[in-house]
C-alpha positions in Angstrom: 15.8 -8.1 64.7 17.5 -11.5 64.6 16.3 -14.3 66.8 17.8 -17.6 68.0 16.2 -20.4 65.9 16.9 -23.1 68.5 15.5 -21.1 71.3 12.1 -21.4 73.0 12.2 -17.7 73.5 9.9 -16.0 71.0 11.3 -12.5 71.1 9.5 -11.4 67.9 6.8 -8.8 68.4 3.2 -10.0 68.3 2.5 -7.5 65.6 4.7 -5.0 63.9 4.1 -1.3 64.7 2.3 0.8 62.2 0.7 -2.1 60.5 -3.0 -2.7 59.9 -3.0 -5.4 62.6 -1.3 -3.0 65.1 -3.9 -0.2 64.4 -6.8 -2.6 64.9 -5.4 -4.2 68.0 -4.8 -0.8 69.6 -8.5 0.2 69.2 -9.6 -3.2 70.6 -7.1 -3.0 73.5 -8.4 0.4 74.4 -11.9 -0.9 74.6 -11.6 -4.5 76.0 -15.3 -4.7 77.0 -16.7 -3.7 73.6 -17.1 -5.4 70.2 -16.8 -3.5 66.9 -18.2 -4.1 63.5 -15.6 -4.0 60.7 -17.0 -0.8 59.3 -16.6 0.9 62.7 -13.0 -0.3 63.0 -12.3 1.1 59.5 -13.8 4.5 60.6 -11.7 4.5 63.9 -8.5 3.7 62.1 -7.1 4.5 58.7 -7.3 0.8 57.8 -9.2 0.4 54.5 -12.6 -1.4 55.1 -11.5 -4.0 52.5 -8.5 -5.0 54.7 -10.2 -5.0 58.1 -11.9 -8.4 57.9 -8.9 -10.1 56.4 -6.6 -8.7 59.1 -9.0 -9.5 61.9 -9.2 -13.1 60.6 -5.4 -13.5 60.7 -5.4 -12.0 64.3 -8.1 -14.5 65.2 -6.0 -17.4 63.9 -3.3 -16.2 66.3 -5.7 -16.0 69.2 -5.5 -12.3 69.6 -9.1 -11.3 68.8 -12.5 -13.1 68.9 -15.6 -12.7 66.9 -19.1 -12.6 68.4 -21.8 -12.6 65.8 -20.5 -9.9 63.4 -18.6 -8.0 66.0 -14.9 -8.2 66.8 -13.2 -7.8 70.2 -9.9 -8.5 71.9 -9.5 -12.1 73.0 -10.4 -12.6 76.7 -6.9 -13.9 77.7 -5.2 -11.0 75.8 -7.4 -8.5 77.6 -6.7 -10.2 80.9 -2.9 -10.1 80.2 -3.1 -6.4 79.4 -5.1 -5.7 82.6 -2.4 -7.6 84.5 0.3 -5.5 82.9 -1.5 -2.3 83.7 -2.0 -3.4 87.3 1.7 -4.3 87.5 2.7 -1.0 86.1 0.5 0.8 88.5 2.1 -1.1 91.4 5.6 -0.1 90.2 4.5 3.5 89.8 3.0 3.5 93.3 6.2 1.9 94.8 8.8 3.8 92.8 6.9 6.8 91.5 9.1 9.3 93.2 12.2 7.9 91.7 14.4 10.8 90.4 16.3 8.9 87.7 14.0 10.2 84.9 14.0 13.7 86.2 17.7 14.2 87.2 20.6 12.9 85.2 23.2 13.9 87.8 23.5 10.2 88.8 25.2 9.4 85.5 28.4 11.1 86.7 28.6 8.5 89.6 27.9 5.5 87.4 30.8 3.1 86.8 32.3 3.0 83.3 31.3 -0.4 81.8 33.6 -0.1 78.8 32.9 0.0 75.1 31.1 -3.4 75.1 28.4 -2.4 77.5 
């Protein structure tokens, strides 16, 4: 995905999907109040044990994870951001949960034609 070099907008993903970093972060995101030893993370993912520590160290440099003694956890501000996102999504679901757009495509017939460049 191309990005604008002169832009302050960082639209590149934090980690690419289906990478070791993504797999490790998913486990840590799912358990923000727990710390895991590298061996435990290797067992919970298909990331080789030899790659776990190296990947976690890179994630730590980026401020995404933290290390407490020999255990790894999601960084506090990253966990807080995720909780904020989940709360926001819950509020949207509560407000608009009965929205029929996902269940009924009949509205498409009434949508204006935006042309081929839309």
